[in-house]
Each structure stands twice: as structure tokens, then as C-alpha cells.
C-alpha positions as CSV (number, residue, x, y, z in Angstrom):
1,A,-11.3,-4.1,-80.2
2,M,-13.9,-4.5,-77.5
3,R,-11.5,-6.6,-75.5
4,Q,-8.9,-3.9,-75.7
5,Q,-11.3,-1.2,-74.5
6,R,-12.7,-2.9,-71.5
7,P,-9.7,-2.4,-69.2
8,K,-10.0,1.3,-69.9
9,A,-13.7,1.3,-68.9
10,L,-12.9,-0.5,-65.7
11,A,-9.7,1.4,-64.8
12,P,-11.4,4.0,-62.6
13,R,-13.2,1.4,-60.4
14,P,-10.4,0.7,-57.9
15,R,-10.0,4.4,-57.1
16,L,-13.8,4.7,-56.7
17,W,-13.9,1.7,-54.2
18,C,-11.0,3.2,-52.3
19,R,-13.0,6.4,-51.9
20,L,-16.3,4.7,-51.0
21,L,-15.0,1.9,-48.7
22,P,-14.3,4.0,-45.6
23,A,-17.7,5.6,-45.7
24,V,-19.5,2.3,-46.2
25,A,-17.5,0.7,-43.3
26,M,-18.3,3.6,-41.0
27,L,-22.0,3.4,-41.7
28,A,-21.9,-0.3,-41.3
29,A,-20.4,0.1,-37.9
30,L,-23.4,2.2,-36.9
31,R,-25.3,-1.2,-37.0
32,A,-28.2,0.1,-39.0
33,P,-29.7,-2.9,-40.8
34,V,-29.5,-1.4,-44.3
35,F,-25.8,-0.7,-43.9
36,Q,-25.1,-4.1,-42.4
37,R,-26.7,-5.6,-45.5
38,L,-24.5,-3.4,-47.7
39,A,-21.4,-4.4,-45.8
40,A,-22.3,-8.1,-46.1
41,R,-22.6,-7.8,-49.8
42,A,-19.3,-5.9,-50.1
43,A,-17.4,-8.5,-47.9
44,P,-17.2,-11.3,-50.5
45,L,-16.2,-9.1,-53.4
46,R,-12.7,-9.4,-54.6
47,L,-11.9,-5.7,-54.5
48,P,-8.9,-4.2,-56.1
49,T,-6.0,-3.6,-53.8
50,C,-6.0,-0.1,-52.4
51,S,-4.6,1.8,-49.5
52,L,-7.0,3.5,-47.0
53,P,-5.4,6.7,-46.0
54,G,-4.4,7.4,-42.4
55,P,-6.2,6.5,-39.1
56,V,-9.6,7.1,-40.6
57,G,-9.1,4.3,-43.2
58,A,-7.8,2.0,-40.5
59,G,-10.7,2.6,-38.2
60,A,-13.2,2.2,-41.1
61,A,-11.6,-1.2,-42.0
62,R,-12.0,-2.3,-38.4
63,G,-15.6,-1.2,-38.4
64,L,-16.3,-3.2,-41.5
65,S,-14.7,-6.3,-40.0
66,A,-16.6,-5.9,-36.8
67,A,-20.0,-5.4,-38.6
68,A,-19.3,-8.4,-40.8
69,G,-18.5,-10.9,-38.0
70,A,-18.5,-9.5,-34.5
71,K,-18.6,-12.0,-31.6
72,K,-21.7,-11.6,-29.4
73,V,-21.3,-10.8,-25.7
74,A,-24.2,-11.2,-23.3
75,V,-24.2,-8.9,-20.3
76,L,-25.9,-10.8,-17.4
77,Q,-25.8,-8.1,-14.8
78,D,-25.9,-4.3,-14.5
79,Q,-22.3,-3.1,-14.5
80,Q,-22.9,-0.4,-11.9
81,I,-22.1,2.3,-14.5
82,P,-24.5,3.8,-17.1
83,K,-25.7,1.2,-19.5
84,E,-24.6,3.2,-22.5
85,A,-21.1,3.5,-21.1
86,A,-20.8,-0.3,-20.6
87,V,-22.2,-1.0,-24.1
88,K,-19.8,1.6,-25.6
89,A,-16.8,0.0,-23.9
90,L,-17.7,-3.5,-25.3
91,E,-18.6,-2.3,-28.8
92,G,-15.4,-0.2,-28.9
93,K,-13.5,-3.5,-28.8
94,G,-15.5,-4.9,-31.7
95,F,-18.2,-6.9,-29.9
96,D,-22.0,-7.2,-30.6
97,V,-23.7,-6.6,-27.2
98,A,-26.8,-8.4,-25.9
99,W,-28.1,-6.9,-22.7
100,A,-29.5,-10.2,-21.5
101,L,-30.0,-9.8,-17.8
102,Q,-32.4,-12.8,-17.6
103,E,-32.9,-13.7,-21.3
104,P,-31.2,-16.6,-23.1
105,S,-28.7,-15.9,-25.9
106,D,-26.4,-17.4,-28.4
107,A,-23.5,-15.3,-27.2
108,W,-19.9,-16.4,-27.4
109,A,-19.2,-14.9,-24.0
110,V,-21.1,-13.8,-20.9
111,V,-20.2,-10.9,-18.6
112,T,-21.1,-10.8,-14.9
113,V,-20.1,-8.9,-11.8
114,T,-21.3,-10.7,-8.7
115,S,-24.3,-12.5,-10.1
116,P,-23.7,-16.3,-9.9
117,V,-23.0,-18.2,-13.1
118,T,-24.3,-21.7,-12.5
119,E,-25.2,-24.7,-14.6
120,E,-28.7,-23.2,-15.0
121,V,-27.3,-19.9,-16.2
122,L,-24.9,-21.6,-18.6
123,D,-27.8,-23.6,-20.0
124,R,-29.4,-20.3,-21.1
125,H,-26.2,-19.5,-23.1
126,P,-25.3,-22.8,-24.8
127,A,-22.7,-21.2,-27.2
128,C,-20.7,-19.6,-24.4
129,K,-17.0,-20.2,-24.5
130,L,-15.9,-17.5,-22.0
131,V,-17.2,-16.1,-18.7
132,A,-15.8,-12.6,-18.1
133,V,-16.1,-11.6,-14.5
134,S,-16.1,-7.8,-14.0
135,F,-14.8,-8.3,-10.5
136,T,-11.7,-9.5,-8.7
137,G,-13.4,-12.3,-6.8
138,F,-14.8,-15.2,-8.7
139,N,-16.1,-17.6,-6.0
140,H,-19.6,-17.1,-7.4
141,I,-18.7,-18.8,-10.7
142,D,-19.3,-22.6,-10.9
143,L,-15.8,-23.4,-12.0
144,E,-16.6,-27.2,-12.3
145,A,-19.5,-26.5,-14.6
146,C,-17.3,-24.2,-16.7
147,K,-14.5,-26.8,-16.8
148,K,-16.9,-29.5,-17.9
149,R,-18.2,-27.4,-20.7
150,G,-14.8,-26.2,-21.9
151,I,-15.5,-22.6,-20.8
152,A,-12.7,-20.4,-19.7
153,V,-13.0,-17.7,-17.0
154,V,-11.3,-14.4,-16.7
155,N,-11.4,-11.7,-14.0
156,V,-10.4,-8.1,-13.3
157,P,-7.6,-7.9,-10.8
158,A,-6.3,-4.7,-9.3
159,Y,-9.0,-2.4,-10.8
160,S,-9.9,-1.0,-7.4
161,T,-6.6,-1.1,-5.5
162,D,-6.7,2.5,-4.5
163,A,-10.4,2.6,-3.7
164,V,-10.2,-0.4,-1.3
165,A,-7.0,0.7,0.4
166,E,-8.4,4.2,1.0
167,L,-11.5,2.8,2.6
168,S,-9.4,0.7,4.9
169,V,-7.8,3.8,6.2
170,G,-11.2,5.6,6.2
171,L,-12.8,2.9,8.4
172,T,-9.8,3.1,10.8
173,L,-10.2,6.9,11.0
174,A,-14.0,6.5,11.4
175,V,-13.5,4.2,14.4
176,Y,-10.5,6.0,15.9
177,R,-12.0,9.5,15.6
178,E,-15.6,8.3,16.3
179,I,-17.0,10.0,13.2
180,P,-20.3,8.2,13.0
181,G,-20.9,8.6,16.7
182,G,-20.1,12.3,16.6
183,E,-22.7,12.8,13.9
184,R,-25.3,10.9,15.8
185,T,-24.6,13.1,18.9
186,L,-24.9,16.2,16.8
187,R,-28.1,15.2,15.1
188,A,-29.6,14.3,18.5
189,G,-29.0,17.9,19.6
190,G,-25.9,17.2,21.6
191,W,-22.4,18.6,21.2
192,V,-19.8,16.8,23.4
193,H,-19.6,13.2,22.2
194,S,-16.8,11.7,24.2
195,A,-13.5,12.3,26.0
196,G,-11.7,12.1,22.6
197,G,-10.6,9.8,19.8
198,M,-7.2,8.4,18.9
199,E,-4.5,9.0,16.4
200,I,-2.8,6.6,14.0
201,R,0.6,8.2,14.6
202,D,2.9,6.0,16.7
203,K,0.6,3.0,16.6
204,V,1.5,-0.4,15.3
205,V,-0.3,-1.3,12.0
206,G,-0.7,-4.9,10.9
207,V,-1.6,-5.8,7.3
208,V,-2.9,-9.4,6.7
209,G,-2.3,-10.3,3.0
210,L,0.3,-8.5,1.0
211,G,-1.1,-8.5,-2.5
212,D,-1.5,-5.2,-4.5
213,I,-4.2,-3.9,-2.1
214,G,-2.4,-4.9,1.1
215,L,0.8,-3.2,-0.2
216,R,-1.1,-0.1,-1.2
217,T,-2.8,0.0,2.2
218,A,0.5,-0.2,4.0
219,E,1.8,2.7,1.9
220,L,-1.1,4.8,2.9
221,F,-0.8,4.0,6.6
222,R,2.9,4.8,6.4
223,A,2.0,8.4,5.6
224,F,0.4,8.7,9.1
225,G,3.7,8.0,10.9
226,P,3.0,4.7,12.7
227,K,5.6,3.3,15.0
228,E,5.8,0.1,12.9
229,I,4.0,-1.7,10.1
230,L,3.8,-5.5,10.5
231,G,2.7,-7.8,7.6
232,W,1.8,-11.4,7.0
233,S,1.6,-13.3,3.7
234,R,2.4,-16.8,2.7
235,Q,5.4,-15.5,0.8
236,Q,7.6,-12.6,1.9
237,K,7.3,-9.5,-0.3
238,E,10.4,-7.5,-1.0
239,A,8.2,-4.4,-1.8
240,F,6.8,-4.6,1.8
241,S,10.2,-4.7,3.5
242,A,11.7,-2.0,1.3
243,A,11.1,1.8,1.4
244,P,8.7,3.6,1.5
245,I,6.8,0.9,3.5
246,S,9.7,-0.5,5.4
247,G,7.5,-3.1,7.0
248,K,8.4,-6.2,9.0
249,H,7.2,-9.7,8.0
250,T,5.8,-11.6,11.0
251,S,3.5,-14.5,12.1
252,L,-0.2,-14.0,12.4
253,E,0.0,-14.6,16.1
254,E,2.6,-11.8,16.6
255,L,0.7,-9.5,14.4
256,F,-2.5,-9.9,16.4
257,D,-0.6,-9.7,19.7
258,R,1.2,-6.4,18.8
259,A,-0.9,-4.5,16.3
260,D,-3.2,-1.6,17.3
261,I,-4.8,-1.7,13.8
262,V,-5.3,-4.9,11.8
263,S,-6.3,-4.5,8.2
264,V,-7.4,-7.7,6.4
265,H,-6.6,-8.2,2.6
266,V,-6.8,-11.9,1.8
267,A,-8.9,-13.5,-1.0
268,L,-11.7,-15.9,0.0
269,N,-11.1,-19.5,-1.0
270,A,-11.3,-22.9,0.6
271,Q,-8.0,-22.3,2.5
272,T,-9.0,-18.9,3.9
273,M,-12.6,-19.5,4.9
274,G,-12.7,-18.5,8.6
275,F,-9.0,-17.8,8.4
276,I,-9.3,-15.0,11.1
277,S,-10.3,-17.3,13.9
278,R,-11.7,-16.6,17.4
279,S,-8.3,-17.5,18.9
280,L,-6.6,-14.8,16.8
281,M,-9.2,-12.2,17.6
282,E,-8.9,-12.9,21.3
283,R,-5.3,-11.6,21.1
284,L,-6.6,-8.1,20.3
285,R,-7.0,-5.5,23.0
286,P,-10.0,-3.2,23.8
287,E,-8.2,-0.3,22.0
288,S,-7.4,-2.4,18.9
289,V,-9.3,-2.0,15.6
290,L,-9.9,-4.8,13.2
291,V,-10.7,-3.7,9.6
292,N,-12.1,-6.0,7.0
293,V,-12.4,-4.8,3.4
294,A,-11.6,-8.2,1.8
295,R,-14.4,-10.8,2.1
296,G,-16.7,-11.5,5.0
297,G,-16.1,-15.2,5.0
298,V,-12.4,-14.9,5.9
299,I,-13.4,-13.9,9.4
300,D,-15.3,-16.1,11.8
301,Q,-18.2,-13.6,11.9
302,K,-20.2,-15.2,14.7
303,A,-17.2,-15.2,17.0
304,M,-16.3,-11.6,15.9
305,A,-19.8,-10.3,16.8
306,E,-19.6,-12.0,20.2
307,L,-16.2,-10.5,21.0
308,L,-17.2,-7.1,19.8
309,S,-20.3,-7.1,22.0
310,Q,-18.0,-8.0,24.9
311,R,-15.9,-4.9,24.0
312,R,-12.8,-7.0,23.4
313,F,-11.8,-4.7,20.4
314,R,-13.5,-2.5,17.9
315,A,-14.0,-3.0,14.2
316,G,-14.6,-1.3,10.8
317,L,-16.4,-3.7,8.4
318,D,-17.3,-3.4,4.8
319,V,-17.9,-7.1,4.0
320,F,-20.0,-9.8,5.6
321,E,-20.5,-13.5,5.6
322,V,-24.0,-13.1,4.0
323,E,-24.7,-10.0,1.8
324,P,-27.0,-8.2,2.1
325,V,-26.7,-8.6,5.8
326,P,-29.9,-10.1,7.4
327,A,-31.5,-7.9,9.9
328,D,-31.2,-10.5,12.7
329,D,-27.5,-11.2,12.0
330,P,-25.6,-10.9,15.3
331,I,-23.2,-8.4,13.8
332,M,-26.2,-6.0,13.6
333,Q,-26.7,-6.3,17.3
334,V,-23.2,-5.1,18.2
335,P,-23.3,-1.7,19.9
336,A,-22.8,1.1,17.4
337,D,-19.8,2.5,19.3
338,Q,-18.0,-0.8,18.8
339,V,-18.2,-1.1,15.1
340,V,-18.6,1.0,11.9
341,L,-20.4,-0.8,9.1
342,T,-20.5,0.0,5.4
343,P,-22.4,-2.0,2.7
344,H,-19.5,-3.5,0.7
345,V,-18.5,-0.3,-1.1
346,A,-14.7,-0.5,-0.8
347,Y,-14.3,-1.3,-4.5
348,K,-17.1,1.1,-5.5
349,S,-15.6,4.4,-6.7
350,K,-16.7,5.9,-10.0
351,E,-13.2,5.8,-11.3
352,A,-12.7,2.1,-10.3
353,L,-16.0,1.1,-11.9
354,L,-15.2,2.7,-15.3
355,R,-11.7,1.1,-15.1
356,R,-13.2,-2.3,-14.4
357,M,-15.5,-2.1,-17.4
358,A,-12.5,-1.1,-19.6
359,I,-10.4,-4.0,-18.4
360,T,-13.3,-6.4,-18.9
361,A,-13.6,-5.3,-22.5
362,E,-9.8,-5.7,-23.0
363,N,-10.0,-9.2,-21.5
364,L,-12.7,-10.2,-24.0
365,R,-10.7,-8.8,-26.9
366,A,-7.5,-10.4,-25.8
367,Y,-9.2,-13.8,-25.5
368,A,-10.9,-13.4,-28.9
369,D,-7.6,-12.5,-30.5
370,G,-5.9,-15.7,-29.0
371,A,-3.8,-13.8,-26.5
372,P,-5.7,-14.4,-23.2
373,R,-5.0,-12.4,-20.1
374,N,-6.2,-12.4,-16.5
375,V,-7.3,-16.1,-16.9
376,V,-8.4,-17.8,-13.7
377,L,-9.7,-20.9,-15.4
378,P,-8.1,-21.9,-18.7
379,V,-9.8,-24.4,-21.0
380,Q,-8.5,-27.8,-20.2
């Protein structure tokens, strides 16, 4: 008789668990120790099958899963957004976050922006299997050290396409319309600064590098009504030739010979170090403007500083061979009316930085789920 009654006594339990599980999971996701212990005890139980209703149930189940076995991610560098926003983005993808700017960790992945990841850094994180670079460039990552340890590397391409392209146009306008010089004159008590600046309309614009940023830059310049837009890339891009850009592919030599404005958008690597050489820059004219929002190392900076001081052309520069720029660097000795300088801020809009963090979190989640994206160094 007792054996026949026991199922009746236990019958309500599945419904009770179905009601309680979402609440337990949500509380566990809050990461309070008492609720984590409760979730850990619940995880091994063979619970009766039940359906958690709607999106609340699904989210609660994910919360329980994350609390029970979340991968740890160590943040090695401030992400240039409020810390709580960065942590929220990573935790929102189910990761346990260690804000380990200098401290060692047992993290599965590390996150950096521009801070180098070297053998010494990797030694502090021996369990690391993934380096997530919250940046497009990754030349500050020791790829050989990562390869040797079986560590993959991912980056964040195209997060700041609009921001960088807009600054390229902005630096051109600052040089052409003498905006910094006009402000200096006004603050010094003057009024008339010069005989006048120049317009972009009817000028020839040259774009070196036709990736996402180069193409977007060409689109923005097209709106100013230039006479022609010239472009150089290792492979011809249909999007550059077609409307609305309607650009013309050409050689570097022709581009530097003919362009009034040259905007540089190539990545820095072994092949592009010093890519914009003295001989190319000597083709520019005194009224020409050279804009670099890519990487400082792609231009022979010593030669550029010398030619600028000789007033062979003018420039708008956001990136430099060494950053921060040493006070005694020759580029700092160029007359102020020959160059407009900004401290590597092309990528740095508030919108772009938030987008970058979101993509970094998505990269980590995709790799953890076995569907890696934006990989620049796969595991060999």
C-alpha cells in the first residue's frame, strides 16, 4: 500500500520545480555566493522534465548555465568606456570577468586594446586559450608566442569605419581652412589670419588603401564635389569604381603626382612599414595635403618631417611612428601652419568604442561556442 501511495506524494514536485527553477537561476546569475552554491547543488539533480514558459524561462536557464560553468575572461587593459559597461557586455555573453590589469589569472581568454601581449604577459595567464584584441590592429600581439602555446587571436575589424573616415575629412578641412591657425590668431587678439583657405570642390582626391575605411573615406569626399577620386590598392575594388564613388584605380606614382589630397588607409605590417617613402612624398606639391589616419609606421616619418619643414606639402596627422610622440621628435618641430596634429583619436568616438566592446564580447562567445569569427591567428 505504501508503494502505491508514494507516487501520489511525489506527483506535485515536478510542477514545484518548474515554478522555482527560473527564480533560482535568476538569483544565481546575480553571482551572490549563496545563490551560486544553491545553483551548484541544483545542477546535478535529475529534475523532472518541464517547460519553462516564454523568454523569462529561457533567460533563466541561460543564467543557471552561466553561473554553473562560465568561462573566465581577464581584461588586461581599460576598454576606454566605463568599466561597468565593459563588464556588463562580457557578462551579458555568459562570461565570468576578472578585471586583471596587472594581476595574474586562470582565465580562459584575455582581452586587450593596445597593451602588448608578450611571453611575459602570457606567463601570468597560463590557462589562456584566446587573446581577444578590442582593436583592428594586432601588431602589438606576440603572434609567435601565441602560436607556440596554441593560443588563437581574434580582433575587431570595421568597428570605427565612420569615425576614422570622418576624421580624415576633418583633418583635410582643418588644413585647407586653416582652422587651428585661425583659432590661434583669435586667441592672440588678432582677427585676419591669412589671405584665405582652400575648398575640396574640384580638387583631385587620392585614397591609398581601399578597405572598408578607404572606401568610406572616398564616399565622404565624393560629397564635396571633387574633380576626380583616385585610388590605389593591391587588388582593384569594384565598389570603388562603381557609383556613388566612381573612382579610378591607379598606380601610387600617378596618385602622388596628381592628387591634391592624399588620404592613407593601409594596415601596418612587414610589407607596409615605410610604405609611403620619401620618393613618393617628393611628388607632392606645396598646395597638396597628406592625411594619415592609418598607422604612423606606414610613412617614413623622418623624411616627412623634413619635407614638411621645407614646405614641400602640408599634412594632417593622427598617427605617429612612436606613440605618445616624444617631445624632441622632428615632427614636433614642423611649423604649425604646415601640419595639424591629433593624438591618435580617429577611432575614438563614443559610438565606436561601445560598438568595439560589443563585438569583442561577440567574438569571445562565438569562439567559446565553436563558431569562431574575426580570427587573425587560428590554432595550428
